[in-house]
N, C-alpha and C positions, 0 to 999 in steps of 0.2 A: 299181781291181781290187786286192785285198790278196794278198800274195804273201809266202811264209816260205820261205826256202833255207837249209838246212842244209849243212853239210860238216865233215870232219874225223874220220869215222867210218874203221873200218879193223880190222885183225886185229892183236893184241897178246898177249903172253903174260901169265900170270898175275902179278899184281904189278907190272905195267907201268902206264903211264899215256896217256891221249888227251885231247885238248881238243876240245871240238865247239864250233860257231859257229852262229849264225842270225842272218841279216841280214832285217829286215822292211821291205817297200817296200808303196807305195801309201797308201791313205787309212785310218789306223787309229787308232780312238778306243777307246784301252785304256791301263791302267797296269799290267797284269800280264803278264809273259811267262815261260814256264817250258818244262821238258823231261818228256815222259812216255815210257814205253818198253812194248814188246810182245814178249815171247818166243813161241816156237812153241808152239802150245797153251794161251796163256795169255792172260788179259784185259790191256788197256792200262792201266797203272799211272802214278800220278805219281812222278816222281823228284825234282824240284825246281823251285821257283816263285821268283819275284822280283817284289816290287812296287816302283813309284816309289819312290826312297829306299833302304833297307838292310833292308826287311821281306822275309824268306825263309822257305820252308816246304821241308822236306826228307823224303823216305820215312827211316823208321828204318834200314832196311837200307844207306843210302848215306851217314848221318850220320858225319862224321869221316874220310871218304875223298873225297866230291864238293863241289864248291864252285860255286855259281851267281853270275854276276855280269852286269851289262849297261853298256853304254855307249849312254847316250842320245842323244847328238849323232850317234853312228853308227848307230842304231836296231839294235842288235845285243846277243844276249844269248850268253853263253859257258857252258859247262859244264866245268870241270876235273875230268877224274875219274883218282884215284890209287888204287894198291893194289888193280887190278881183280882181279874173281874171274869165274870161268867162269861162274857165276849172273848175272852181269851182261850176258852176252851177249843181244843183243836188236836190234830195230830202234828207234832213238831218233827220237822226233817233237819238233819244236819246236811250241810253241802261244802264241797270245796271246789274251788275255781280261781279265777284270776281278777273277779272284778267285785267292786263293792256293791254295785247296784244290779247285776244280773247273775242268775245261778251258774254254777259251773257243771260239768258233765258228771260229777261223781254226788251221789245221795246215799244217805243212810235208810235204814229201812222205817224209820219213825218211830216216835214216841207218843202216847196219848197222854195229855194234859186235860183234866177236867176239873171246872171251878164252879163248885155250888154256890146258890145264893142264898 
């Protein structure tokens, strides 16, 4: 059974930073991991993805502010979020799959990020 467990969400003021972590366990045949988010009343959207090696993909709205990284030895992917804005408020979901541009079949339970103005 595949499990993705996120942590690191919370409440932060605009301009602040948060770091999300996602630990993968179980049998996973994948080489892409990433973060997606869903704000109230909006569709889930890609935030950042990373494939084995250093290839990454970012949403235009977070380029220059967010950085995705992974530790393959720990089956963990991170999302460092700096210069946070109120519009970054959403539930952030970890995902595991095979593409930099589309989500895979495995999802975490989500972690809430709230940015106050």
